N, C-alpha and C positions, 0 to 999 in steps of 0.2 A: 608266143606273144600273149596268149590268154593267161598263162601261168605268171608271166611278168606283171601283167595288170592286176591279177589277184594278189600277188606278193606286195605290190605298191599300195593297193587298197587297204590291206591289213595294216601296213605301216601308218597310213593316213588316219585310220580309225584309232589306232593305238595312241598316236600323237594327240589326237582330239580328246581321247579319254584322259591322257595325262594333264592336258591343259584344263579340262573340265574339273578334274579332281583337285588341282591346285586352286582353281577359282572358288570351288565350293568350300575348301579348307579356309581360305582367307576370308570368305564371306561369313563363315561361322565364327571365326575369331573376332571379326568386327562386330557381329551381332552380340557376342558375349560381352565385349567391352561396352557396347551401347546399353545393354540391360543393366550392367553393373553401375554405370554412371546415372542411369535413371533412378536407381535406388536412393540416390542422394536426396530426392524429393521427400522421402519418407523419414528422413532424419532431420529433426527440427533445427538443431544447431549447425547443420551443414547447408541449409537452404540458402543462406546468404552468399555461399560460394558457387551458386548455380552457373553464373556467367563464366567463372574461371573453369568449371568442370566442362562446360560446352566447348570452351577454347581448347582444353586439353584433348577432348574427344576428337575435335577436328584435326589436331596435330597427329594423333594416333592413326586416324583414317589416312592422312597424307603419307605417313611413314609406311603403313601397310601397302598402300598403292605403289610406293617406290620399291619395296621389297618384292611385291608381286611382279612388277615390270622386270626387276633384276633376275628373278627366277625364270620368268618367261624367256628372257634373252638367253640365259644359260641353257635352258632346255632346248630351245630352237637351235642354238649353236652346236650343242652336242649331237642333236639329231641330224643337223646338216653335215657335221663331220662324219657321222656314220654313213650317210648317203654318199658323201664324197668318196669314202673308202669302199663303197659298194657292199656295206654290211647291212643286213636287214634289221630295222629297228625293233620289230616285233620279235624276231628270232634272237636278237641280242638280249632283249628283256627276259625271254624264256631261258636263255642260257645263264643269265645272272640269277634267275629265280631257282634254277636247278641246282646251283651251288649252295643254296640255303638248305640246311638239314631239314628233314621231314618233321623232326620233333618241334621245330619252330612253328610250322604250320599247324600242327596239332595243338600246341600251346596257344597259338593265336585264335584257333577255333574255340578252345575252351574259354579263353579270356573274353571272346566276343559273346559267347553264351552267358557267361557270368555277368558281363556288363548289361546285356539285355535283360537278364533276370533282375539285376539290381534296379534298373530303370522301372521295370514293371512293379516290383515290390514297393519302390518309393512312391510310384503313382497311386497305388491302392492304399498305401499307408497314409498319404496326404488326404486322400478322399475320406477315409474312415475318421481321421482326426478332425477334419473340418465338420463332419456331421456331428461328432461329439461336442465340438465347440458351439455349433448352432444351438444344440439343446441346452448347453450351459448358459448361453447368452439369453435364451428365452426365459430360463428359470431365474436368472439374476434380475431381469427386468420385471418379472412378475412378483418378486419378493416384496410382500407387504404393500403391494400397489404403490411403490415409490416411483414417481415419474420424473422427479427433478434431476436424476442422474442418468437418464436413459441415453443421452448423447455421450456422456463419458463412458458408459458401458459399451456402446457401439464402437467407439474409438478404441477402447481397450481390446476388444475381441478382434477388430480389424487388424490391429498391430500384431496380436498373437497369431493370427492366420498367416500373416506375411513372414513372421519369424519361423513358424513351422515349415512353410514351403522353402524358404531360403536355406535353413539349416539342413533339411533333408537333401536338397540339391547339392549343398556343399559337401555333405558326407558321401554322396554318390561320386562327385568329382574326385575326392580324396581316394575313394576305393578304386576308381579307374586308374588314377596315377600309381597306386600301389601295385595294381595288376600289370601296369606297363613298366614296372621296375624303375620308377623315377628315383634319383638319388635321395638318400635319407634327409639331406638338408632341405630339399624341396618339401618333403612330407612334413617335417617338423615345423617349417615355416607356415605351411597350410593349416596345421593344427593350431598354431599361435593365432593366425588370422581368424580361424573359427572361434577360438576362445574370446578374442577381442570383440568379434561381432556379437557373440552371445552375451557378453558382459554389457556392451553398449545397448543392445536391443532389450536385454532384460531390465536394465536401468530405466529405459524409456517406458517399458511396459509396467514396471513397478510404480513409476510416476503416475501413469494413468490409473493404476489400481488404487494408489493412495488417494488420488483425487476423488475417485468414485466412492471409496470408503468414507472420506470426510464429508462428501455431499450426503451420503446416506445417513451418517450419524447426525448431521445437522437437521435433516428432515425428520428423523426419529425423535430427536430432542424437542423439536417443535410440537410433535404429536403427543409424546408421552411425558416429557419432563417440563414443558412450558406451563407452569402453574403460577398462581398469583404470588405464592410465597417465594418463588425462585425467579421472578421477573428481573430483579436487580442483578442476580448472578448471571442469568442468561444473557442479558443485554451487554454486560461487561465482557463476558468471555466470547460472545458471538462476534464482537467487533475485532477479536484477535484471529478469527478464522482465515481471512485473506493472508495475514502475516504467517500463520501456521502453514498454509499451503505453500507459500513462497519459500519459507525456511526448509520445509520438507523436500521440495524440489531441489534446492541447492545442495542439501545433504546427500540426496540420491546422486546428483550429478558428480559431486566430489568423490563419493564412494566408487561410482562407476569408473571415473577417471583413474582413481588410485588402483583399482583392480586391473584395469587395462594396462597401466604402467608397470604393474608387477610382472606382466608377461614378457616385458622387454627389459633385459638386465641393465641396460644403460640408464633407463628412467626409474628403476626400482629404488634408487637412493633418494628420490624426491617424494616417495609415498608418505613418510612421516609428516610432511607439511600438510598433506591432505587430512590426516587424522587431527592435527591441531586446528585446522580451519573448521572441521566438523564440530569440534568442541566449542570453538568460539561462537558458531551459529547457535548451538544448543544453549550456551550461556546467555546469549543475547535474547533468545526467545523466552527462556525461563525468567529472565530479568523483567521483560515486558509483562509477563503474566503476574509476577509478584507485585510490580508497580500498580497494575490495574486492580489487583485484589486489595492492596493497601489503600488505594483511593476509595474503593467501594466500602471498606470497613470504616474509613474516616468519615465518609459521607453518611453512612448508616448510623454510627454510634456517637458522632460528635455534633450533628446538626439538630436533631430532633430533641426538643425540650419544652416542657410546659411553662417554665419560667422564661419570660420574654427577655429579661436582662441576660440570663445565662445563655439563652439561644443566640443573642447578638454577639456575646463574647465568643461563642463557639464558631459562629459564622466568620468572625474576624480571624480566628486562629486556624481555621480549616485550610486556607491556601498556604499559610506558612508551614503547617504540619505536612501537607502534601509535598511541598517543595523540599523540605528537609529530608523526609523519608525517601523521596525519589533520588535526591543527590546521594544519600548514603548507599542506597541499593546500586546505583550506577557506579559509584566508586568501588564497591566490593566486586561488581561485575568486571570492571576494568582491571582490577588486580588479578582476578581469576583468569582473564584473557591473557594477561602477561605470563602467568604461570603455564597456561596451555602452550604458549610459544617458547617455553623454557627460558624465559627472561626473568631475572631476579628483579622484583619491583622495588626493593628497598633503596637502591641508588637513585632510581627515578623519583621516588617519593621524597627522598632527602633533597634532591635537586629542586623538586617542585616546592618544597618548604622554604628553601633559601630564596627561590625566585618570588614566592608569595610574600616573604618578608621584605624584599626589595620593593615590590609593587606597593605593599602596604605603607612603607615609609614615604613613597612618592604620591600616594593617593589618600591623604589624610581626610579629605572631604568625604571620600567614600566610607571610611571608618566612622567618621562623625555621623553620617546618615544611618549607618547600620546600628550604631549604639543608640542613637535617638529613636530608631524604630523599635529596638528591644524595650526601651523604657515606655514607649507609647503602648506597646502590647501588654506588658506585664503590669503596668499601672492603670491600664484601661482608661487612658485619658480620653480617647474616643474609640468607638467601635463601628463596624460596618452597619449602615443604616442610620447612624446619628446625623443630625443636622448641626453643622458646626460653621464657625466663621473664623478665618485666620486673617492675617494681614493682607494676603493677596488673593484669597478665594473664599467663597461662601457657598454652601450647598450640602447635599447628602453624600456621606462617605460611601463609596462603592467598594473599595478594597484597601487593605493596609498590608504592605509588605515590609520586609526588613529595611529596604532602601527608599521606597517611594510610597506615597499615599495618593489615591485617586478620588477626586471630589467632583460631583456632578452639580453644577449650579442650576438655579431655577430656569435659566434660559436654555438649558440642555447642553451647555458647553462642558467638556471634561477638562478639569485642571489636574495635572500630574505634578505633585510637589515632592521635592526631596525632603525626607524627614528632618534632616539637619537644618533646613531653612524655615521650619515651622516654629516660630518663636512664641507667639501667644495664641491661645485657642479659646473661643467662646462656644461652649457646648450647650445646645438647646435641647438636648435629649437625656439629661440626667435627672431622673426623678419626675420632674414636671417642668412646665414652662408657661408663660403667660401670652395669651393672644391679646395684644394691645390695640384698641380701636379708638381713634379720636374723631369726634364729629362736631361740626360747627352749627350753631343755632343763632337766630337773630337776637339783637339786644332787647327787643320788646317781648321775647318769649317768656312764658311762665316756667321757671326753672324747676319748680316742684313737679309740675306736670311732665316736663321733659325727663326728669330723673325717674319718675314713676314708669313712663313708657319704656325707658332703657332697661329698668329692672325687670319688667314683664318680658321683654325680649330675651333677657338672660335666662329667665325661668324656662321659656319655650325652647331655647336652643339646648339647654341641659337635658330636657326630656327627649329631645329629638336626636341629639348627637352623643354617642357613647364616649367620644373622645374628651368631652367636657367633664372635668372633675368637680368643679364648684360653680355656683351661679356667678353671673356677671356682677362686678363691683364698680360702682360709679365713684371715682375719686373726687370729682368736682371740676371746677373751671381751671383749666391749665393756662390759658392765655387770653388776654383781651386783644382781639384783632381789630383791624380797621373797620370791618363790617360784620364781625361775628364774634360770638363767645365760643372758644374751643374747649370742649368737654372731653375729659380723658376717662376711658374705661379699660378694665383688664379682666380677663377670664382665665382661670386656672385650667389648663388642659394637659393631656398626656404629652410626653416628649415627642417632638417632631411634628405635632399637629397644629401648631400655632398659626401657620399661614392659612390652612384650609378653614379653620374655625373663624379666623378674622375675615376671610372672604365671605363666608356664610353670614356672619354677624352684620356686615355692612349691607348685604342684600335685605336682611330682615329689618334692620333699622330704617332703611329707606322706605320699605313698604309700610311700616308702622307709622312713620312720620307723615307719609302721604295720607294714611287713614285718619290720623289725629289732627291734621291740618297744621302741623309744625313745619315752619319754613326753614329750609337749609339755605342760607345766603350764598349768593354767587356774584361775581363781578359783573356789572352792567356798563354798557357804553351808551351815552345819551347824545344824539345828534340833533342840532337846532338849525333849521333852514329858515332864511329870511326871503321875503318876496322881492321882486325886481325893483319896485319903487323905493323900498327902504334901502336897497343896496345903492341906488343912484343918489339918494339923499345923503347917505353916509359918505359917498365919494365927493359930493359938492362941499360938504362941511370940511 
């Protein structure tokens, strides 16, 4: 009886060990999947698929549970069958194990030792590499006391640590699969996955490194290259740094994608498109650099001039020059982009020429505006900063383009006129202009005294205001008004300063007339009130 109980206890313990082993195996498989799916959080372009990955992980968990239940039922059914046949479960397992050759157990022991050694070596290898990376990180952050890129350096080395850990673990898994004599297909696929992971992780790492290098160069340029002579260059090129970072990131992403696609034969045929896109990004960035440099040269060498007239001409031509140069550079860039895509640009350009001819025939007003703008520019009819008057607007010219002209009137309103609709122009900024001031005096005023006071005011304003070219000239009486004599004066002033001088003259004339007792007539209203008795008498009459 005791022997039977002992025999039965062995079977129960063995069955419990089987179930425990299967449970641990499935638990480890689930943990591996969970860790792999958690790595998605470290890949920036896969973060948006986090919800989908969680859903897939739940489905994998459910599938593993179903398989576990199925294996549990199969094991219990088989063990129940053995009990029904009165065959010892433990003895049956020993009998099956005895049929396995002893060489298998020897090889299993050797493999287990190799696996254990591989795990230990991988553990200490990771530990040593992480210490080296810590020292490198500290050295990089201490280089020339640059603190602006510390965050980028920390992110770079954090990513590098993760790559070292994952790649080492991946190699250990491949080594274990090789020891377990997995089919060559599985091993080759694991190597492909490792290459793809290294390419993607290396690309992300290189992006962090490029960002850190750019930030460091920017900080060093501020410290050593930022001089007064180079302020213009620095400001122009510094504005392109965000674009440079973005273009560099796109180039790295495309290269990484292309290298990853090369590992899979089905996608290898699409790799040339990645090379073309990289060329297009490079052409686009170089184009932007050339445009900024051209604008800088135009601003530097076309605006500054001691001659005021020449300076105004250059200010007028600067926007046109920039627009033309920018259009030419972008056109060349467009042709080069087509070449990068192996597209012949000649048929497209020919079609665009025919299309432009058709548009031109239907848009004659546009051609008229452009032709008028060309004549305005090359004949210098008016320039930026001139005070002009046309049929529909009056004010200071703010800009002149091939098609339109912008005029700011004295009230601050901006008039945008088509060059073709500007028929007649009165330019107050050519050579000189006159500040005309008309002032009224009473009929009983001493005109000689009035003229003398006005002449003295003209002398004072000439000494006071550098815009006045000649002294005030009193032309005489312009008009006999109902209550005043209207006297007309004019003062020769610099172009565009007639309004300011006229305002100042009126203020000075008013002050001088008050000091000299000269009356400036103004309209009066006289009211006559009658008392109550006179009103009643008027009513009776």
